[in-house]
N, C-alpha and C positions, 0 to 999 in steps of 0.2 A: 490432436492439437494442431496447432498452426507451425508456421517456421520456424520461428523463434518465439523463445518465451521471456517477455518482459516483465520483470515485477515493479511493482510500484507500492512503494511502503504508505500506507493510509491510515492517517488518524483523525481526517474530517477536519484538520484545523485548515487555516486559510493558506499557509504553506505548503501543505499537502494536496491540498486541492489544485493550488498552483503548479505544482510537480506533476500531478497526474495532468494536467490540462497541457503542459509542456513535452510531456512523454507523448501524448496523443498526437500533438503536433508535430515534434521533431523526431521522435525515433519508431514509433508504433508504425509499422508498415503492412500494404494487404497480405491478408493470410497469415499474420502472426496471433501469438496466442498474448493475452494481456491479465497478467495476475495481479489482484489488488491483495496485498499482504497486511493485513489488519490484527494488531496486536492488545488484546482486552486484558486490561488488569483484574478484572472480578472473573470467577469461575462462571462457567455457563449454569442456563438454567435448565438441562438437558438431563433425562433420567439416565443416559449410558454416556455421561459426558467423561468419566473416569477411565474409559476406553481411548480416548483421544485427547488427554489433557498434555501429555507429553510431544503427540505428535501434530497436534492441530486440528480443527474440524475437519471433515472430510471437505471436498473441494464442493463451492459452491457456484453453478452457474448462474448467468446474468439475470435469467428470467427467476431467480429466487431472492436475487439480493435485496429486492424491493419488497419482501413478505415480510413486513413489520415484526409479525410474530416469530416467524422463524428466525431472524435476526435478532430479536429480542432474547430467544432461547440461548442464543451464541455470545451474547454479551454484549453487541455492538446496535449501535442506531446509525446508520448511514442516512445522509439527506437527500435531498430532492436533487440538490445540483450537481451532485458527483452521480448518482442514477443516471440522471439527463446525459451527463458528458458521455459514461460510459454505453449509454443505449444508442445515442449518436454516434460515436468512434465506432461501434459494432456494425450499424448498418453500411456508414460510408465508408469504412476502411476492410470491411469485412474481417472484422477481428473476432477472436476466441474472448469471451472475456469470463474470466474466472475468477471468484474470491476463495479467501482461505484468512479463517481467525485464528490466531496463537494465544497463548494465554502467557502473562509473565513480563519478563524483563525485555522490553523492546529490541534493546542490544542485541540479545542473545537469540532471540525468537527471528528477527529479520535476518542474521545469518543461517540460522537454522534451515528457513525458508527455503534459501540460496541452493542448497544442498539437498533437501528432500524434495523440491517439486522437479528437478531442477530449474534455476533460472538462467539467463546467459546474461542479464545485466539487472541491474536495480536502479531506480529512479527514486529519487527520497527528496524532502524538501528539508528547509534548514529554518529554525526557529530564530537563528541569529541571535544568539547567546551573545552579550559580550565576554571579555575573556576572562574576569572573575566569575560571572554566573557557570561558564563553561568549566572554570577548572571547579569549582565547589559542586554543581549539579552534573556534570560529566555530558559529554556530546554523544548524541545517538547517531548522528550522521558521521562524527569523526569514527566512533567506534565500527561502526559498518564499513568505512573505507577502509579503515586498517586491519578488518579482519575476514570479509566476504570474500570467497575465492572467485569471484567475477567483478568485473567492472562496475563501479558505483558513480553514477552522476547525482551531484546534490545542487538544487536549483536552489537559489537563495530567493525570496521574496523582496522586492525591493521595497524601502518603505515603510517594513515592520509588518503591515497589515494591508490588505485590500489586494486588489487585483493589479499586477503589470501589466494588463493588457494595452497594447499601444504604446509600451516603453520600450525603446532598445537599449 
């Protein structure tokens, strides 16, 4: 594995895609390992899944992240935009890109990933919930910031959706 272990929490929403791009542009350096931490709410469709329900899937190398049948078994459907960004970052910055799928509450599982992998830092997007919705639904990013034993960067997507490209 690489020099530093940088984690990016990914749910394939616009905010998590933006956080991934931000991490690649601003945090990742040549030789780092980039861990894409995904949390699926449904159980995987793999025969031996009970062996890793608590600790998450085995580490998934970049070359296997785009195998639709394999990722479906893990209960995750990554998209072409994310895979393209990861492939480009791996080639240009010589990053080691690895995925890992956890099952359950994203708050707990992202914090588990920090300890189990272990990660040097975590970058994640913010859904941009208002005060009332955040109080009712809870905030994954707020929980991770307050409970993860490593630095956490929350990247906010300006305007609620779409891309921040070109905005300062």
